[in-house]
ZALUM-961893 format. One line per field, with one value per residue: x, y, z of N, C-alpha, C in turn; residue number from 1. Coordinates in nm, 3 decimals, always signed. Example, Ala and Ser with C-alpha at 12.3 -4.5 7.8 and 13.67 -1.06 7.14 Angstrom:
n_px	(+1.319/+1.285)
n_py	(-0.569/-0.225)
n_pz	(+0.780/+0.708)
ca_px	(+1.230/+1.367)
ca_py	(-0.450/-0.106)
ca_pz	(+0.780/+0.714)
c_px	(+1.320/+1.290)
c_py	(-0.330/+0.003)
c_pz	(+0.780/+0.787)
resi	(1/2)
END
This chain:
n_px	(+0.101/+0.095/+0.192/+0.118/+0.322/+0.321/+0.259/-0.107/-0.355/-0.498/-0.310/-0.086/-0.255/-0.378/-0.016/-0.008/-0.204/-0.089/+0.186/+0.089/-0.025/+0.197/+0.314/+0.110/+0.142/+0.430/+0.494/+0.414/+0.570/+0.828/+0.801/+0.774/+0.992/+1.197/+1.055/+1.151/+1.452/+1.514/+1.413/+1.622/+1.831/+1.831/+1.759/+2.031/+2.199/+2.115/+2.129/+2.465/+2.451/+2.371/+2.645/+2.769/+2.725/+2.702/+2.999/+3.060/+2.916/+3.103/+3.324/+3.217/+3.050/+2.777/+2.485/+2.505/+2.349/+2.320/+2.320/+2.589/+2.805/+2.880/+3.136/+3.109/+2.999/+3.126/+3.397/+3.240/+3.060/+2.746/+2.342/+2.107/+1.843/+1.515/+1.243/+0.936/+0.689/+0.779/+0.922/+1.220/+1.254/+1.410/+1.505/+1.606/+1.844)
n_py	(-0.115/+0.233/+0.502/+0.785/+0.989/+1.220/+1.509/+1.539/+1.740/+1.807/+1.758/+1.959/+2.180/+2.111/+2.139/+2.372/+2.560/+2.412/+2.555/+2.846/+2.876/+2.794/+3.022/+3.282/+3.213/+3.321/+3.528/+3.745/+3.683/+3.764/+4.089/+4.107/+3.956/+4.182/+4.404/+4.428/+4.424/+4.646/+4.844/+4.771/+4.827/+5.099/+5.152/+5.080/+5.306/+5.500/+5.467/+5.564/+5.758/+5.883/+5.823/+5.980/+6.264/+6.255/+6.208/+6.480/+6.641/+6.635/+6.733/+7.014/+7.111/+7.134/+7.036/+6.897/+7.060/+7.084/+6.759/+6.732/+6.816/+6.685/+6.402/+6.109/+6.166/+6.232/+6.046/+5.884/+5.763/+5.773/+5.779/+5.793/+5.576/+5.549/+5.346/+5.383/+5.673/+5.739/+5.919/+6.060/+6.316/+6.570/+6.730/+7.013/+7.216)
n_pz	(+0.014/-0.075/+0.081/+0.218/+0.390/+0.651/+0.821/+0.952/+0.950/+1.175/+1.342/+1.335/+1.327/+1.671/+1.756/+1.715/+1.857/+2.203/+2.105/+2.094/+2.393/+2.561/+2.492/+2.523/+2.848/+2.870/+2.743/+2.968/+3.166/+3.143/+3.076/+3.369/+3.443/+3.293/+3.440/+3.680/+3.636/+3.548/+3.779/+3.937/+3.805/+3.833/+4.074/+4.208/+4.038/+4.132/+4.428/+4.417/+4.263/+4.569/+4.713/+4.545/+4.622/+4.918/+4.909/+4.774/+4.954/+5.195/+5.055/+5.025/+5.157/+5.137/+4.959/+4.633/+4.395/+4.142/+3.859/+3.730/+3.871/+4.009/+4.082/+4.005/+3.750/+3.621/+3.534/+3.463/+3.216/+3.314/+3.371/+3.438/+3.432/+3.351/+3.366/+3.125/+3.247/+3.508/+3.663/+3.798/+4.042/+4.207/+4.520/+4.563/+4.766)
ca_px	(-0.014/+0.136/+0.046/+0.199/+0.430/+0.392/+0.162/-0.206/-0.384/-0.537/-0.176/-0.077/-0.348/-0.274/+0.058/-0.021/-0.250/+0.044/+0.278/+0.001/-0.053/+0.285/+0.358/+0.101/+0.200/+0.643/+0.527/+0.385/+0.681/+0.933/+0.752/+0.788/+1.181/+1.225/+1.096/+1.245/+1.570/+1.475/+1.421/+1.758/+1.941/+1.789/+1.785/+2.141/+2.237/+2.069/+2.286/+2.615/+2.417/+2.389/+2.745/+2.813/+2.685/+2.710/+3.111/+3.054/+2.886/+3.232/+3.417/+3.237/+2.972/+2.674/+2.425/+2.494/+2.234/+2.343/+2.425/+2.684/+2.905/+2.946/+3.251/+3.160/+2.928/+3.217/+3.436/+3.132/+2.853/+2.610/+2.247/+1.968/+1.709/+1.342/+1.078/+0.839/+0.607/+0.767/+1.042/+1.231/+1.239/+1.513/+1.465/+1.709/+1.805)
ca_py	(+0.014/+0.348/+0.620/+0.957/+1.088/+1.356/+1.538/+1.579/+1.896/+1.864/+1.748/+2.069/+2.231/+2.090/+2.217/+2.540/+2.592/+2.430/+2.725/+2.988/+2.878/+2.790/+3.194/+3.326/+3.241/+3.361/+3.682/+3.809/+3.645/+3.799/+4.178/+4.140/+4.029/+4.320/+4.515/+4.381/+4.466/+4.808/+4.927/+4.687/+4.922/+5.258/+5.172/+5.100/+5.440/+5.630/+5.425/+5.574/+5.924/+5.898/+5.860/+6.063/+6.371/+6.241/+6.262/+6.635/+6.731/+6.642/+6.833/+7.124/+7.172/+7.198/+6.915/+6.954/+7.105/+7.015/+6.632/+6.786/+6.894/+6.538/+6.309/+6.001/+6.210/+6.317/+5.963/+5.784/+5.844/+5.767/+5.832/+5.689/+5.525/+5.521/+5.305/+5.453/+5.669/+5.733/+6.069/+6.147/+6.501/+6.588/+6.848/+7.081/+7.224)
ca_pz	(-0.033/-0.078/+0.184/+0.203/+0.544/+0.713/+0.954/+0.929/+0.926/+1.313/+1.454/+1.276/+1.453/+1.855/+1.794/+1.767/+1.970/+2.228/+2.111/+2.167/+2.488/+2.578/+2.445/+2.620/+2.932/+2.903/+2.767/+3.076/+3.265/+3.041/+3.101/+3.445/+3.442/+3.214/+3.482/+3.782/+3.561/+3.500/+3.852/+4.012/+3.759/+3.901/+4.238/+4.166/+3.985/+4.261/+4.547/+4.274/+4.314/+4.679/+4.741/+4.517/+4.682/+5.020/+4.907/+4.711/+5.055/+5.232/+5.008/+5.010/+5.281/+5.054/+4.856/+4.482/+4.296/+3.985/+3.931/+3.609/+3.955/+4.073/+4.020/+3.889/+3.659/+3.582/+3.521/+3.356/+3.159/+3.410/+3.363/+3.572/+3.363/+3.430/+3.307/+3.094/+3.316/+3.589/+3.708/+3.876/+4.007/+4.268/+4.550/+4.596/+4.957)
c_px	(+0.117/+0.105/+0.186/+0.238/+0.424/+0.264/-0.015/-0.277/-0.433/-0.437/-0.076/-0.155/-0.319/-0.176/+0.039/-0.009/-0.149/+0.090/+0.222/-0.063/+0.065/+0.332/+0.306/+0.126/+0.311/+0.571/+0.493/+0.510/+0.811/+0.903/+0.865/+0.947/+1.186/+1.221/+1.148/+1.389/+1.566/+1.501/+1.518/+1.808/+1.947/+1.818/+1.954/+2.226/+2.188/+2.131/+2.421/+2.526/+2.439/+2.526/+2.823/+2.788/+2.696/+2.893/+3.137/+3.027/+3.018/+3.317/+3.386/+3.027/+2.849/+2.655/+2.488/+2.340/+2.210/+2.376/+2.559/+2.825/+2.959/+3.073/+3.219/+3.042/+3.023/+3.336/+3.387/+3.018/+2.758/+2.532/+2.164/+1.903/+1.624/+1.273/+1.023/+0.719/+0.663/+0.940/+1.056/+1.286/+1.364/+1.474/+1.593/+1.672/+1.945)
c_py	(+0.112/+0.467/+0.716/+0.940/+1.150/+1.405/+1.597/+1.720/+1.914/+1.800/+1.895/+2.181/+2.283/+2.124/+2.361/+2.565/+2.558/+2.548/+2.841/+2.995/+2.901/+2.989/+3.293/+3.326/+3.284/+3.481/+3.781/+3.747/+3.761/+4.005/+4.182/+4.122/+4.100/+4.434/+4.554/+4.450/+4.549/+4.856/+4.859/+4.804/+5.018/+5.186/+5.157/+5.233/+5.534/+5.555/+5.511/+5.675/+5.960/+5.940/+5.955/+6.210/+6.362/+6.303/+6.417/+6.726/+6.724/+6.738/+6.956/+7.209/+7.183/+7.049/+7.029/+6.974/+7.063/+6.877/+6.667/+6.818/+6.771/+6.471/+6.171/+6.029/+6.314/+6.211/+5.896/+5.834/+5.818/+5.851/+5.774/+5.704/+5.488/+5.428/+5.365/+5.466/+5.680/+5.811/+6.054/+6.299/+6.474/+6.728/+6.957/+7.197/+7.392)
c_pz	(+0.005/+0.016/+0.223/+0.403/+0.533/+0.825/+0.917/+0.942/+1.070/+1.404/+1.466/+1.370/+1.615/+1.849/+1.857/+1.819/+2.129/+2.252/+2.114/+2.276/+2.541/+2.654/+2.532/+2.757/+2.958/+2.839/+2.874/+3.180/+3.186/+3.103/+3.259/+3.465/+3.431/+3.382/+3.622/+3.701/+3.560/+3.646/+3.940/+3.898/+3.777/+4.013/+4.237/+4.096/+4.058/+4.350/+4.436/+4.326/+4.464/+4.749/+4.681/+4.534/+4.785/+4.972/+4.855/+4.841/+5.138/+5.182/+4.980/+5.064/+5.254/+4.936/+4.712/+4.472/+4.176/+3.962/+3.812/+3.745/+4.051/+4.021/+3.923/+3.744/+3.528/+3.454/+3.410/+3.371/+3.145/+3.399/+3.371/+3.457/+3.365/+3.358/+3.231/+3.212/+3.398/+3.554/+3.824/+3.934/+4.177/+4.346/+4.623/+4.750/+4.949)
resi	(1/2/3/4/5/6/7/8/9/10/11/12/13/14/15/16/17/18/19/20/21/22/23/24/25/26/27/28/29/30/31/32/33/34/35/36/37/38/39/40/41/42/43/44/45/46/47/48/49/50/51/52/53/54/55/56/57/58/59/60/61/62/63/64/65/66/67/68/69/70/71/72/73/74/75/76/77/78/79/80/81/82/83/84/85/86/87/88/89/90/91/92/93)
END
């Protein structure tokens, strides 16, 4: 008997449904991990900013009102990156 080899439409449809279900579970997890990574990077940047502010205070007896005065901005081109929709506001003293 001459029988064709291959997959039936139903088998392909089942595989496609399974892949769709798996990807629908993976995408929200990926977004959550990305958000956590952005928050961790932002916390690290803010910790570096805090250290630089304290070093500036130790040298000048006042806190810097402009981040361009801080050493970490001069030696390393660091910028605080915020996730979309979040704004960092500093209070000058």
